[in-house]
N, C-alpha and C positions, 0 to 999 in steps of 0.2 A: 504494500500500500504506500503510495507516495505521500510525503508530508505528514505521516502519522507515526506516532511513537508506539502505539499499541493497536492490536487487531480490533479490539472492542473494549467496552467499559469494564467487562468482567476481568479481562487480563490486566487492565490498569488497576483495578481494585485489588487483585491478587498481588501485584507488584507493591502497592502502597502498604498492604497488610504485612507482607514479608519484610519490607524495608523497616517499618516501624517496630516489628517484632525483633529484628536484629539490633535496632537502635536501643530498644528497651533492655535487651540482654547486655549490650555493651555498657550501658549506664549502670546496670546492676552488677557488672563485672563477671558475667556468665558467658562471655564469648571469647574465643581464642582462635581467631582466623588470621590469615596473612594479609587481609585488606588494610589499606591505610585509612585510618579513621580520624575524624576530628577528635579533640579532647573530650572527655566526659562532660566537663563544664560547658563546652560549646554545644554538645548534643542536648543538654538539658534545656536549651533555649527553644527546642522544637516541641516542648510540652508547655501547655497553658493550664490554667485552672478553670473548671466549669463553675456554674453558679453555686454549687454545693462545696466548692473548694477542693474537689478531686483533681488530680493531675491527669490530663488527657492530651493526646497529640493534637497539634494544631490543625491537622488535616482530617476532615470529617469523612470517615471511611464509608458512611452510609449513602454517599452520593453515587457510588459505582453500581448502578442498576441499569436495566434495559433502556430506560428513557432519561436517565440523568447521568451527569458526569462532572467531575471537578474541573473548574475553569480558573485560570490565573487572571489576576487583575489586568485589565486592558486587552484580554484575549477575545477572540470571536468564536462563534460556533461555526462548524463546517458549512461553507456556502452562505454565510451571513456576514454583513458588514458592521453590525452593531457591536460596539465594544462593551465588555463587562466593566462597568465603572460605578463609582459611588459619588453622589453629590454631597460634599462635605458641608454645604450650606443648608442641606435639607433638614428641617426641624419639624416636629409634630405641629399640626395645625391648631390654632387657638380656638377654644369653644367660645361662642358668643357670650359676652359679659352680661350676666343677669343675676338677680338675687336668687340663688339656688338654695332652696331649703326643703327638707322633707315635710310632707303633709302630715303623716302619721308617725307613730313610733316606728323606728327603723327595723325592717325585716332584713334577714341575711340574704335570701334569694327568693326567686319566684319564677314560675313557668307560665308562659302565655298570659302574663299579667303586667300591669304597669309597675314600674319601680317607684320608690318614694320621691323620685326626682322627675316630675312630669316634664319640666322644661328640657332636661337632658334627653328624655325619651323622644320628645318631638324632634330635637336636633339630630339624634342618631337615626331616626326614621327618615329624615330628609336626606341623609347621605348614603343610604343603602338602596338606591334605585338608579337605573340608567335605562337606555333603550332596550337592553336585553332582558332585564329582570327587575322586579320590585321585591325587595326583601322585607322581612319582618323580624321583630325581636322575639326570638324563640324562648330565651331564658335570660335572666339577669342575676348577678350576684354582687353583693356589696361587701367589700372587705373594710370594715369600719375602722380598724386601727390604722390602715394605710390610706384611708379615704379613696379607695379605688373602686370604680363601678365597672363590671365586666359584662358586656352584652354578647350572648351567643346569637348569631344571626342565622336565620333560615331563608332559603330560596334566593340567596344572593352570594355569589362566590367571587366577586371581583377582587383581585389581589393587587395592591399597589406595589408589592415587591417584584412581580413579574409583568405587571402592566396589562393583565387580561384576566378573564374569569378562569378559575380552576375547573377541571372537569368533574371532580367529585367532592372536593374538600370545601367545607364552609369556612367562614371567617369569624373573627371576634373583633369587637370594637372595645378598646380599653379606655376608660375615662379617668384621668387623675383629677379628682375634685380639688385637691390643694393647689395644683399648678394651673388648673383650668385648661388642660390640653387633652387631646385624645390621639390615639394611634390605632392602627389595625394590626392584628396578629392572625396567623393562619394555623390550621390543624395539619397542614402539609409539612412533613419533616424537612423538606428542602427549603421551605420558606422560613421555618423557625430559626434556621441558622442565619438568615439574612435580616430578620426582624429587628426593629429598633429596640 
C-alpha cells in the first residue's frame, strides 16, 4: 500500500499495544533486549494521569477499530483535505443571563419531566433542534454540590466534536450553574476523548 504505514486499523492497534507493553516493561525494569531505548525517565513522559489519577499511556488504544483510527495533530484522513486541529480560542458558550432559581425544593433527577430550573430547560430545548431532528430532554440530573445540571437528550445526536449527527449515540448537555456556561458531551467513546 502506498503512503500507508499499516495495512489496516487493527494492525496499527496491535503495533501500539505491543509498543506500549514493551515501554511499560522497560519502565518496570522487566525487559532485557538489545534495542536502544530512551531512558526510563524519558519513557515515563509517555504516560499521563486519567481523571481518577491512574497512570495511562497517552495514546488511546480504543480508537483502533473498523471505523476509527488514531490521527496526529494536523493530519488528514485518507482522501480528505480537512486537517485535524483544535481551536484554542474555542470556549463553552455562555447561557443567557437571567435570574435562575429553583421553583420547588431541589430534586436530584427526573425523567420526562421539567427540572427545577425552567429557564434553563427552555434554553436547552432551543439548542437541540436543527433541520434534521428536534430533540427532547429525556432525563435531567442535578449535582447540587457542584451546581451542575446534566441533560440527557433524546432524538437529537448532533455532535459539535465531529460536526455532524452521530448514527446511534445520543448527546448530553452539561450546564454549570456557577459559571453560567454549558457544553455538550457524547456517549460515543471516540468523542469522550475529545470533549471539553
